Backbone as ProteinMPNN parsed JSONL, in Angstrom:
{"seq_chain_A": "MSEFSLYFALGKDHILDYANGYDHILFVVALCAIYIARDWKKVLILVTAFTIGHSITLALATFNIIRFNSDAIEFLIPLTILITAVSNLFRSEETVNRQTIQTNYVLALGFGLIHGMGFSNYLHALLGKNEDIILQLFAFNLGLELGQIIVVAIFMGISFILVDLIALKRRDWKLVISSAIAGMALLLIKDKIFW", "coords_chain_A": {"N_chain_A": [[26.246, 64.906, -3.75], [24.074, 67.162, -4.092], [22.885, 70.068, -2.0], [20.276, 70.778, -1.912], [19.204, 68.244, -3.166], [20.127, 66.692, -0.924], [18.41, 67.25, 1.155], [15.593, 67.023, -0.057], [15.665, 64.315, -0.416], [15.572, 63.489, 2.359], [12.967, 64.427, 3.218], [11.634, 62.726, 1.666], [12.303, 60.231, 2.567], [11.462, 60.631, 4.948], [8.648, 60.075, 5.173], [8.417, 57.567, 3.89], [10.069, 56.23, 5.296], [9.218, 53.364, 6.693], [10.184, 51.764, 8.868], [10.42, 53.68, 10.896], [8.772, 55.956, 10.411], [6.104, 55.058, 10.381], [3.9, 55.889, 11.478], [3.452, 58.363, 10.19], [2.821, 56.991, 7.507], [0.847, 55.59, 8.374], [-0.946, 57.798, 9.034], [-1.241, 59.153, 6.504], [-2.526, 56.922, 4.974], [-5.086, 56.632, 6.399], [-6.074, 58.918, 6.119], [-7.108, 58.522, 3.275], [-8.387, 56.268, 3.269], [-11.305, 56.412, 2.926], [-11.447, 56.938, -0.083], [-11.415, 56.122, -3.311], [-9.958, 54.555, -6.253], [-10.559, 56.177, -8.465], [-11.172, 58.734, -7.085], [-9.1, 59.885, -7.327], [-8.44, 62.768, -8.009], [-9.586, 64.305, -5.579], [-7.991, 63.268, -3.646], [-5.165, 63.759, -4.033], [-5.535, 66.539, -3.591], [-5.888, 66.186, -0.978], [-3.433, 64.983, 0.057], [-1.659, 67.221, -0.654], [-2.649, 69.231, 1.324], [-2.25, 67.97, 3.607], [0.52, 68.246, 3.35], [1.21, 71.117, 3.165], [0.174, 72.0, 5.496], [2.043, 70.508, 7.497], [4.074, 71.579, 6.545], [3.78, 74.375, 7.405], [4.322, 74.272, 10.066], [6.678, 73.165, 10.498], [8.331, 74.748, 9.392], [8.179, 77.149, 11.149], [8.576, 76.424, 13.443], [11.304, 75.345, 13.15], [12.587, 78.174, 12.629], [12.521, 78.878, 14.919], [10.136, 80.519, 15.896], [7.916, 79.194, 17.135], [7.261, 77.597, 19.978], [7.171, 74.192, 21.598], [6.126, 71.443, 23.53], [7.903, 68.693, 23.006], [7.071, 65.959, 24.002], [4.329, 65.927, 24.395], [3.693, 66.438, 21.611], [4.499, 64.093, 20.554], [2.561, 62.439, 21.561], [0.346, 63.586, 20.516], [0.176, 62.989, 17.676], [-0.323, 60.077, 17.286], [-2.778, 60.558, 18.134], [-4.18, 61.961, 16.396], [-4.14, 60.545, 14.226], [-5.78, 58.539, 15.079], [-8.335, 59.644, 15.587], [-9.023, 60.54, 12.725], [-8.918, 57.931, 11.494], [-11.023, 57.101, 13.254], [-13.342, 58.97, 12.38], [-13.529, 58.224, 9.925], [-14.966, 56.036, 10.006], [-17.519, 56.583, 10.52], [-18.455, 58.096, 8.123], [-20.379, 58.337, 5.399], [-20.605, 56.818, 1.834], [-21.82, 58.393, 0.333], [-21.515, 61.157, 1.642], [-19.099, 61.384, 1.012], [-18.931, 61.844, -1.734], [-20.535, 63.839, -2.204], [-19.828, 66.03, -0.668], [-18.228, 69.545, -1.567], [-16.38, 70.604, -0.149], [-14.323, 68.844, 1.674], [-14.461, 67.188, 4.84], [-12.11, 65.833, 5.378], [-10.238, 67.455, 4.238], [-9.682, 69.705, 5.779], [-8.807, 68.203, 8.204], [-6.736, 66.988, 7.108], [-5.008, 69.403, 6.986], [-4.923, 70.743, 9.241], [-4.195, 68.487, 11.15], [-1.762, 68.117, 9.743], [-0.292, 70.378, 10.869], [0.42, 69.934, 13.56], [1.959, 67.215, 12.741], [3.826, 68.36, 11.433], [5.366, 69.551, 13.221], [6.446, 67.556, 14.933], [8.76, 66.746, 13.557], [10.489, 68.853, 13.705], [12.559, 69.023, 15.34], [14.38, 67.373, 14.959], [14.939, 68.1, 11.935], [15.565, 70.902, 12.57], [18.171, 70.21, 14.074], [19.777, 68.914, 12.072], [20.151, 71.168, 10.441], [21.386, 73.1, 12.143], [22.981, 76.194, 12.901], [22.696, 77.399, 10.547], [21.687, 80.326, 8.868], [20.397, 80.571, 6.65], [17.94, 78.991, 5.582], [15.817, 78.399, 3.856], [15.67, 77.216, 1.047], [16.607, 74.603, 2.089], [14.164, 73.808, 3.515], [12.188, 73.877, 1.317], [12.859, 71.808, -0.218], [13.055, 69.664, 1.128], [10.165, 69.638, 1.929], [9.034, 69.222, -0.892], [10.031, 66.665, -1.265], [8.692, 65.602, 0.728], [6.327, 65.496, -0.047], [6.502, 64.347, -2.488], [7.021, 61.761, -1.215], [4.553, 61.159, 0.338], [2.754, 60.838, -2.135], [3.84, 58.866, -3.497], [3.287, 56.778, -1.316], [0.549, 56.933, -1.513], [-0.244, 56.299, -3.884], [0.372, 53.456, -3.836], [-1.384, 52.408, -2.034], [-3.729, 53.389, -3.036], [-3.673, 52.244, -5.487], [-3.76, 49.083, -4.662], [-6.133, 49.714, -3.767], [-8.12, 49.934, -5.684], [-7.728, 46.874, -6.932], [-8.734, 45.767, -5.013], [-11.433, 46.781, -4.671], [-12.564, 47.629, -7.534], [-11.798, 45.797, -9.118], [-11.792, 43.371, -8.177], [-13.988, 43.179, -6.844], [-14.863, 44.086, -3.93], [-16.583, 45.296, -1.18], [-17.079, 48.973, -1.166], [-17.854, 50.107, 1.337], [-16.964, 48.3, 3.088], [-14.241, 47.985, 2.666], [-13.326, 50.418, 3.249], [-14.078, 50.463, 6.045], [-12.476, 47.995, 7.324], [-9.826, 49.257, 6.986], [-9.997, 51.436, 8.132], [-10.66, 50.582, 10.712], [-8.426, 48.933, 11.289], [-6.44, 50.861, 11.17], [-7.19, 52.49, 13.501], [-6.973, 50.754, 15.548], [-3.87, 50.333, 15.586], [-2.931, 52.703, 16.23], [-4.553, 53.834, 18.645], [-2.593, 51.731, 20.227], [-0.263, 53.038, 19.802], [-0.716, 55.479, 20.904], [-1.056, 54.652, 23.668], [1.843, 53.988, 24.09], [2.54, 56.57, 24.24], [1.852, 58.307, 26.054], [2.39, 61.184, 28.129], [1.81, 62.012, 30.512]], "CA_chain_A": [[24.934, 65.108, -4.12], [23.483, 69.081, -3.811], [22.015, 70.285, -0.58], [18.752, 70.61, -2.234], [19.027, 66.708, -3.269], [19.887, 65.995, 0.464], [17.131, 67.29, 1.954], [14.614, 66.413, -1.032], [15.902, 62.796, -0.026], [15.382, 63.341, 3.654], [11.524, 64.245, 3.196], [11.006, 61.676, 1.083], [12.518, 59.135, 3.501], [10.728, 60.82, 6.396], [7.338, 59.38, 4.689], [8.822, 56.153, 3.233], [10.733, 54.957, 6.285], [8.237, 52.155, 7.555], [10.386, 51.332, 10.206], [10.593, 55.016, 12.027], [8.004, 56.509, 9.944], [5.136, 54.278, 10.165], [3.014, 56.861, 11.94], [3.03, 58.935, 9.144], [2.436, 56.521, 6.75], [-0.685, 55.458, 8.815], [-1.959, 58.544, 8.616], [-1.738, 59.303, 5.321], [-3.394, 55.958, 4.476], [-6.187, 56.937, 7.017], [-6.992, 60.188, 4.905], [-7.15, 58.289, 2.172], [-8.96, 55.164, 3.511], [-12.569, 56.64, 2.37], [-11.397, 57.283, -1.152], [-11.002, 54.79, -4.454], [-8.867, 54.981, -7.277], [-11.043, 57.246, -9.635], [-11.161, 59.702, -6.487], [-7.45, 60.435, -7.376], [-7.961, 64.214, -7.867], [-9.318, 64.767, -4.422], [-6.695, 62.465, -2.705], [-3.902, 64.765, -4.329], [-5.518, 67.524, -2.91], [-5.705, 65.991, 0.473], [-2.169, 64.782, 0.634], [-1.121, 68.573, -0.724], [-3.121, 69.743, 2.261], [-1.251, 67.832, 4.64], [2.282, 68.758, 3.04], [1.067, 72.413, 3.862], [-0.203, 72.324, 7.317], [3.089, 70.256, 7.79], [5.536, 72.742, 6.106], [4.078, 75.645, 8.069], [4.742, 74.476, 11.481], [8.035, 72.841, 10.297], [9.31, 76.128, 9.245], [7.916, 78.253, 12.41], [9.619, 75.685, 14.779], [12.946, 75.547, 12.539], [13.067, 79.639, 12.74], [12.196, 79.037, 16.508], [8.859, 80.926, 16.062], [7.045, 78.315, 17.893], [8.019, 76.269, 20.455], [6.123, 73.201, 21.824], [6.475, 70.336, 24.3], [7.856, 67.283, 21.754], [6.225, 64.856, 24.37], [2.887, 66.082, 24.177], [3.337, 66.445, 20.094], [4.746, 62.603, 19.99], [1.128, 61.963, 21.836], [-0.914, 64.219, 19.576], [0.532, 62.539, 16.363], [-1.081, 59.019, 17.078], [-3.952, 60.942, 18.317], [-4.409, 62.711, 14.914], [-4.422, 59.204, 13.147], [-6.843, 57.926, 15.808], [-9.442, 60.766, 15.294], [-8.963, 60.31, 11.125], [-9.796, 56.749, 11.182], [-12.728, 57.038, 13.459], [-14.16, 60.041, 11.657], [-13.808, 57.593, 8.109], [-16.112, 54.972, 10.333], [-19.019, 57.259, 10.697], [-18.715, 58.911, 7.144], [-21.103, 57.836, 4.394], [-20.026, 57.047, 0.368], [-22.631, 59.603, -0.393], [-21.471, 62.275, 1.854], [-17.679, 62.09, 0.419], [-19.125, 61.801, -2.908], [-21.325, 65.18, -2.425], [-19.504, 67.743, -0.746], [-16.991, 69.929, -2.344], [-15.029, 70.907, 0.666], [-14.127, 67.474, 2.316], [-14.038, 67.357, 6.388], [-10.425, 65.455, 5.492], [-9.322, 68.766, 3.622], [-9.502, 70.349, 7.057], [-8.416, 67.123, 9.108], [-5.302, 66.984, 6.985], [-4.078, 70.759, 6.97], [-5.185, 70.978, 10.856], [-3.26, 67.678, 11.413], [-0.332, 68.544, 9.277], [0.234, 71.546, 11.432], [0.689, 68.662, 14.324], [2.967, 66.162, 12.092], [5.113, 69.247, 11.03], [6.547, 69.74, 14.7], [7.075, 66.065, 15.389], [10.22, 66.252, 12.807], [11.281, 70.075, 13.465], [13.746, 69.049, 16.092], [15.527, 66.731, 13.874], [15.422, 69.034, 11.259], [16.634, 71.743, 13.088], [19.452, 69.942, 14.778], [20.405, 68.99, 11.052], [20.489, 72.407, 9.917], [22.228, 73.997, 13.005], [22.998, 77.577, 12.955], [22.576, 77.767, 9.144], [20.226, 81.086, 8.964], [19.578, 80.529, 5.167], [17.364, 77.471, 5.55], [14.505, 78.428, 2.884], [16.327, 75.946, 0.246], [16.461, 72.999, 2.593], [12.637, 73.465, 3.988], [11.533, 73.894, 0.239], [13.355, 70.503, -0.92], [12.495, 68.768, 2.472], [8.764, 69.852, 1.938], [9.172, 68.627, -2.103], [10.628, 65.234, -0.832], [7.755, 64.788, 1.616], [4.868, 65.426, -0.811], [6.648, 62.785, -3.198], [6.762, 60.465, -0.511], [3.366, 60.738, 0.439], [2.268, 60.364, -3.281], [3.925, 56.881, -3.417], [2.202, 55.769, -0.331], [-0.952, 57.102, -1.929], [-0.209, 55.725, -5.294], [0.655, 52.065, -3.556], [-2.566, 52.259, -1.172], [-4.833, 53.613, -4.121], [-3.607, 50.548, -6.671], [-4.548, 48.343, -3.906], [-7.896, 49.821, -3.358], [-8.51, 49.452, -7.277], [-7.553, 45.65, -7.363], [-9.594, 45.084, -4.445], [-12.624, 47.299, -4.899], [-12.49, 47.792, -8.755], [-11.675, 44.458, -9.579], [-12.118, 41.919, -7.239], [-15.431, 43.906, -6.167], [-15.175, 44.003, -2.582], [-17.648, 46.463, -1.326], [-16.202, 49.928, -0.742], [-17.938, 49.979, 2.752], [-16.075, 47.005, 3.931], [-12.699, 47.874, 2.543], [-13.108, 51.557, 4.361], [-14.161, 49.722, 7.987], [-11.317, 47.366, 7.367], [-8.671, 49.635, 7.029], [-9.921, 52.424, 9.276], [-10.688, 50.104, 12.063], [-7.185, 48.446, 11.929], [-5.309, 52.276, 11.746], [-7.608, 53.064, 14.718], [-6.577, 50.029, 16.513], [-2.583, 50.735, 15.625], [-3.52, 54.689, 16.921], [-4.717, 53.008, 20.133], [-1.39, 51.358, 20.702], [0.656, 54.064, 19.893], [-1.1, 56.875, 21.949], [-0.498, 54.183, 24.869], [2.747, 54.132, 24.264], [3.411, 58.052, 24.174], [1.495, 58.893, 27.212], [3.705, 61.644, 28.602], [1.746, 62.498, 31.98]], "C_chain_A": [[24.96, 66.731, -3.417], [22.752, 69.11, -2.503], [20.765, 70.102, -0.791], [18.673, 68.74, -2.599], [19.04, 65.926, -1.788], [18.633, 65.775, 1.231], [15.676, 66.992, 1.116], [14.529, 64.74, -0.428], [15.396, 62.65, 1.365], [13.488, 63.548, 3.799], [10.881, 63.345, 2.514], [11.049, 60.463, 1.775], [11.643, 59.254, 4.509], [9.488, 60.208, 6.173], [7.624, 57.831, 4.363], [9.43, 55.37, 4.611], [9.81, 54.259, 7.231], [8.644, 51.885, 8.737], [10.203, 52.532, 11.416], [9.414, 55.411, 11.65], [6.607, 56.149, 10.051], [3.781, 55.305, 10.798], [2.567, 57.797, 10.843], [2.489, 58.188, 7.87], [0.531, 55.898, 7.152], [-1.677, 56.797, 8.877], [-2.369, 59.203, 7.382], [-2.781, 58.418, 4.62], [-4.718, 56.513, 5.053], [-7.034, 58.141, 6.189], [-7.456, 59.701, 4.114], [-8.404, 56.83, 1.851], [-10.829, 55.399, 2.816], [-12.504, 56.732, 0.858], [-10.86, 56.158, -1.655], [-10.466, 55.547, -5.401], [-9.799, 56.343, -8.435], [-11.518, 58.923, -8.555], [-9.647, 60.732, -6.274], [-7.17, 62.218, -7.094], [-8.412, 64.809, -6.176], [-8.244, 64.067, -3.22], [-5.309, 63.371, -2.999], [-4.212, 65.896, -3.539], [-5.205, 67.46, -1.068], [-4.363, 65.95, 0.901], [-1.239, 66.483, 0.417], [-1.735, 69.399, 0.677], [-2.271, 69.639, 3.729], [0.071, 68.255, 4.54], [1.853, 70.395, 3.619], [1.153, 72.537, 4.967], [1.394, 71.657, 7.911], [4.366, 71.294, 7.806], [5.406, 74.042, 6.949], [4.427, 75.644, 9.483], [6.447, 73.927, 11.539], [8.742, 74.057, 10.412], [9.31, 77.041, 10.39], [8.525, 77.552, 13.203], [10.869, 75.689, 14.123], [13.469, 77.014, 12.795], [13.013, 79.875, 14.151], [11.074, 80.338, 16.984], [7.873, 80.747, 17.129], [7.746, 77.597, 18.613], [7.109, 75.247, 21.198], [6.91, 72.165, 22.669], [6.305, 69.032, 23.36], [7.304, 66.119, 22.251], [4.976, 64.757, 23.822], [2.909, 66.089, 22.229], [3.509, 64.943, 19.738], [3.41, 62.188, 20.622], [0.158, 62.415, 20.763], [-1.016, 63.644, 17.834], [-0.125, 61.297, 16.568], [-2.66, 59.408, 17.116], [-4.982, 61.408, 17.263], [-5.14, 61.477, 14.245], [-5.455, 58.394, 13.872], [-8.578, 58.85, 15.274], [-9.779, 60.439, 13.539], [-9.502, 58.87, 10.743], [-11.182, 56.595, 11.751], [-13.824, 57.758, 12.822], [-14.623, 58.961, 10.551], [-15.091, 56.516, 8.714], [-17.399, 55.315, 9.988], [-19.38, 58.314, 9.32], [-19.103, 57.863, 5.85], [-20.697, 57.97, 2.895], [-20.817, 58.434, -0.211], [-21.896, 61.111, -0.053], [-19.847, 62.851, 1.094], [-17.959, 62.328, -1.034], [-19.768, 63.466, -3.161], [-20.526, 66.329, -2.066], [-18.124, 68.043, -1.284], [-15.877, 70.117, -1.392], [-14.948, 69.645, 1.833], [-13.543, 68.051, 3.935], [-12.465, 66.789, 6.466], [-9.523, 66.228, 5.376], [-8.717, 69.191, 5.305], [-8.495, 69.493, 7.999], [-6.786, 67.334, 8.439], [-4.533, 68.168, 6.993], [-4.203, 70.69, 8.528], [-3.814, 69.917, 11.217], [-1.842, 67.573, 11.079], [0.381, 69.488, 10.158], [0.877, 70.716, 12.879], [2.192, 68.007, 14.015], [4.401, 67.062, 11.919], [6.152, 69.459, 12.514], [7.018, 68.353, 15.254], [8.338, 66.017, 14.65], [10.956, 67.431, 13.284], [12.603, 69.958, 14.276], [14.754, 68.373, 15.336], [16.049, 67.457, 13.15], [16.21, 70.162, 11.854], [18.047, 71.442, 13.882], [20.482, 69.699, 13.541], [20.924, 70.382, 10.373], [21.195, 73.472, 10.789], [21.789, 75.124, 12.835], [22.652, 78.43, 11.762], [21.619, 78.699, 9.027], [19.697, 80.976, 7.626], [19.116, 79.227, 4.761], [16.263, 77.566, 4.346], [14.63, 77.333, 1.927], [15.85, 74.704, 0.893], [15.334, 72.763, 3.131], [12.222, 73.206, 2.535], [11.581, 72.356, -0.485], [12.682, 69.363, -0.084], [10.876, 68.489, 1.987], [8.205, 69.005, 0.613], [9.013, 67.107, -1.856], [9.627, 64.513, -0.109], [6.497, 64.709, 0.557], [4.988, 64.209, -1.894], [6.327, 61.767, -2.557], [5.462, 60.206, -0.04], [2.643, 60.52, -0.915], [2.79, 58.845, -3.801], [3.029, 56.408, -2.625], [0.806, 55.86, -0.856], [-1.184, 56.131, -2.965], [-0.318, 53.884, -4.796], [-0.572, 51.846, -2.986], [-3.949, 52.27, -2.337], [-4.898, 52.273, -5.113], [-4.167, 49.409, -5.743], [-5.988, 48.417, -3.759], [-8.399, 49.513, -4.952], [-8.372, 48.061, -7.382], [-8.583, 45.419, -6.426], [-11.243, 45.302, -4.576], [-13.092, 47.471, -6.274], [-12.879, 46.485, -9.449], [-11.851, 43.21, -9.229], [-13.466, 42.242, -6.94], [-15.674, 43.8, -4.669], [-16.179, 45.481, -2.6], [-16.893, 47.632, -0.797], [-16.434, 50.391, 0.795], [-17.032, 49.534, 3.516], [-14.901, 47.282, 3.896], [-12.227, 49.618, 3.281], [-13.109, 51.129, 5.818], [-13.056, 49.272, 8.272], [-9.991, 48.134, 7.747], [-8.724, 50.491, 8.161], [-9.999, 51.828, 10.694], [-9.105, 49.514, 12.475], [-6.187, 49.847, 12.234], [-6.035, 52.582, 13.041], [-7.439, 51.89, 16.006], [-4.838, 50.138, 16.984], [-2.394, 52.177, 16.725], [-3.635, 54.31, 18.414], [-3.08, 52.924, 21.016], [-0.321, 52.156, 20.676], [0.69, 55.384, 20.847], [-0.675, 55.708, 23.691], [0.985, 54.373, 25.186], [3.484, 55.624, 24.529], [2.676, 58.642, 25.233], [2.48, 59.679, 27.797], [3.186, 62.358, 30.374], [1.86, 61.611, 33.044]], "O_chain_A": [[25.661, 67.226, -2.535], [22.093, 68.163, -2.074], [20.078, 69.39, -0.059], [17.79, 68.141, -1.985], [18.344, 64.964, -1.462], [18.053, 64.8, 1.707], [14.68, 66.737, 1.794], [13.502, 64.149, -0.092], [14.746, 61.627, 1.58], [12.847, 62.76, 4.495], [9.681, 63.125, 2.676], [10.116, 59.662, 1.724], [11.065, 58.284, 4.998], [9.109, 59.656, 7.206], [6.801, 56.994, 4.733], [9.267, 54.18, 4.879], [9.689, 54.58, 8.413], [7.859, 51.739, 9.674], [9.909, 52.302, 12.589], [8.626, 55.296, 12.589], [5.831, 57.063, 9.771], [2.677, 55.183, 10.268], [1.368, 57.973, 10.627], [1.685, 58.815, 7.179], [-0.5, 55.845, 6.482], [-2.904, 56.777, 8.782], [-3.475, 59.697, 7.163], [-3.674, 58.85, 3.893], [-5.529, 56.888, 4.206], [-8.2, 58.202, 5.801], [-8.526, 60.237, 3.827], [-9.001, 56.491, 0.83], [-11.412, 54.451, 2.29], [-13.619, 56.595, 0.356], [-10.142, 55.351, -1.063], [-10.436, 56.775, -5.488], [-9.234, 57.281, -8.997], [-12.016, 59.934, -9.051], [-9.29, 61.679, -5.572], [-6.309, 62.801, -6.434], [-7.688, 65.625, -5.605], [-7.925, 64.519, -2.12], [-4.503, 63.582, -2.093], [-3.334, 66.335, -2.796], [-4.642, 68.211, -0.271], [-3.969, 66.621, 1.855], [-0.352, 66.839, 1.192], [-1.02, 70.344, 1.008], [-1.852, 70.467, 4.538], [0.723, 68.601, 5.525], [2.382, 70.706, 4.686], [2.076, 73.115, 5.54], [1.935, 72.331, 8.787], [5.208, 71.639, 8.635], [6.375, 74.74, 7.245], [4.763, 76.656, 10.097], [7.25, 74.23, 12.421], [9.552, 74.369, 11.284], [10.325, 77.69, 10.643], [9.258, 78.244, 13.909], [11.701, 76.233, 14.851], [14.641, 77.16, 13.14], [13.402, 80.946, 14.618], [11.111, 80.955, 18.048], [7.235, 81.567, 17.788], [8.724, 76.972, 18.201], [6.009, 75.764, 21.392], [8.127, 72.023, 22.557], [5.271, 68.461, 23.013], [6.986, 65.222, 21.471], [4.54, 63.9, 23.054], [1.899, 65.639, 21.689], [2.852, 64.464, 18.814], [3.014, 61.239, 19.945], [-0.684, 61.686, 20.239], [-1.933, 63.816, 17.031], [-0.93, 61.299, 15.638], [-3.556, 58.879, 16.459], [-6.207, 61.283, 17.263], [-6.304, 61.399, 13.853], [-6.018, 57.523, 13.209], [-9.593, 58.434, 14.716], [-10.924, 60.084, 13.256], [-10.345, 58.669, 9.87], [-12.184, 56.175, 11.173], [-14.975, 57.334, 12.71], [-15.81, 58.79, 10.275], [-16.043, 56.224, 7.99], [-18.219, 54.644, 9.361], [-20.295, 59.136, 9.349], [-18.429, 56.927, 5.422], [-20.424, 59.114, 2.529], [-20.395, 59.263, -1.017], [-21.685, 61.995, -0.883], [-19.48, 63.979, 0.767], [-17.158, 63.072, -1.6], [-19.487, 64.147, -4.148], [-20.42, 67.352, -2.742], [-17.181, 67.269, -1.445], [-14.697, 69.882, -1.655], [-15.646, 69.724, 2.844], [-12.676, 68.88, 4.21], [-11.689, 67.144, 7.353], [-8.41, 66.186, 5.9], [-7.604, 68.99, 5.792], [-7.5, 70.024, 8.491], [-5.833, 67.742, 9.104], [-3.312, 68.009, 7.009], [-3.081, 70.518, 9.004], [-2.69, 70.34, 11.488], [-0.942, 67.121, 11.788], [1.61, 69.427, 10.214], [2.02, 71.075, 13.164], [3.223, 68.145, 14.673], [5.564, 66.725, 12.136], [7.377, 69.485, 12.634], [7.989, 68.248, 16.004], [9.131, 65.187, 15.093], [12.168, 67.228, 13.354], [13.594, 70.632, 13.995], [15.876, 68.839, 15.135], [17.245, 67.739, 13.234], [17.41, 70.305, 11.622], [18.846, 72.314, 14.224], [21.663, 70.037, 13.625], [22.035, 70.514, 9.858], [21.553, 74.552, 10.319], [20.6, 75.376, 12.642], [22.4, 79.635, 11.752], [20.488, 78.213, 9.045], [18.521, 81.293, 7.453], [19.62, 78.497, 3.908], [15.901, 76.458, 3.951], [13.739, 76.483, 1.932], [14.984, 73.941, 0.467], [15.133, 71.575, 3.382], [11.797, 72.054, 2.448], [10.663, 71.837, -1.119], [11.985, 68.433, -0.488], [10.436, 67.369, 1.727], [7.233, 68.258, 0.727], [8.028, 66.451, -2.197], [9.498, 63.289, -0.121], [5.796, 63.698, 0.523], [4.119, 63.386, -2.182], [5.554, 60.906, -2.976], [5.141, 59.02, 0.03], [1.655, 59.814, -0.71], [2.144, 57.966, -4.37], [2.08, 55.721, -3.004], [-0.015, 54.964, -0.66], [-2.097, 55.304, -2.975], [-1.069, 53.141, -5.427], [-1.071, 50.844, -3.498], [-4.855, 51.443, -2.442], [-5.851, 51.545, -5.389], [-5.132, 48.796, -6.201], [-6.813, 47.509, -3.659], [-9.232, 48.615, -5.078], [-9.176, 47.759, -8.264], [-9.527, 44.801, -6.92], [-12.099, 44.418, -4.589], [-14.323, 47.47, -6.275], [-13.881, 46.191, -10.101], [-12.025, 42.199, -9.909], [-14.153, 41.236, -6.761], [-16.77, 43.397, -4.281], [-16.428, 46.319, -3.467], [-16.031, 47.371, 0.042], [-15.539, 50.921, 1.454], [-16.407, 50.116, 4.402], [-14.219, 46.988, 4.878], [-11.11, 49.921, 3.7], [-12.232, 51.434, 6.627], [-12.416, 49.746, 9.211], [-9.218, 47.749, 8.625], [-7.871, 50.481, 9.048], [-9.531, 52.393, 11.682], [-8.631, 49.582, 13.609], [-5.409, 49.957, 13.182], [-5.235, 53.055, 13.848], [-7.727, 52.124, 17.18], [-4.433, 50.077, 18.144], [-1.757, 52.347, 17.764], [-2.743, 54.547, 19.228], [-2.591, 53.606, 21.916], [0.573, 52.002, 21.507], [1.613, 56.041, 21.328], [-0.053, 56.185, 24.64], [1.381, 54.809, 26.267], [4.642, 55.803, 24.907], [2.982, 59.831, 25.321], [3.525, 59.088, 28.07], [3.909, 62.965, 31.164], [1.806, 62.026, 34.202]]}, "name": "protein", "num_of_chains": 1, "seq": "MSEFSLYFALGKDHILDYANGYDHILFVVALCAIYIARDWKKVLILVTAFTIGHSITLALATFNIIRFNSDAIEFLIPLTILITAVSNLFRSEETVNRQTIQTNYVLALGFGLIHGMGFSNYLHALLGKNEDIILQLFAFNLGLELGQIIVVAIFMGISFILVDLIALKRRDWKLVISSAIAGMALLLIKDKIFW"}
């Protein structure tokens, strides 16, 4: 297996590891909860914004340009999930359809910065003292993007079945998903309090 393939698989598995990476899955689903299948272009932009934010801080932390308290980051990650899920509860369908720059795009990019710091210690340990890590970071982030697209495709497929085929109200779908994620985020926050 080439080094590129190894880091690509690490990035993909980072998102798809539901046992250890469920916080990232929750965040991606929270971001997508206000959209339905026909909004796939908006969702793709959203996922890419998260990857860009994640990539920036992952690179900065891996190159030792930024330093942070890892306990604080582990607390902030579920907080980002909670904020995203709660903001969904107050967003109307008309707002989602009218706005060209979605608030969720800003949340995805900004909160991606925090999520990137959450994985940087592990990636830094894997890379060791290797000075030439650009290819590994690129491969990891491509894998991350693919993993997120897989999660989104599954979620949007379920959304299509329930909202478009079975005719569940879009508002009800958003409220159930966002409320469930907010509840799970509160439990995660409780477990990650560091002070």
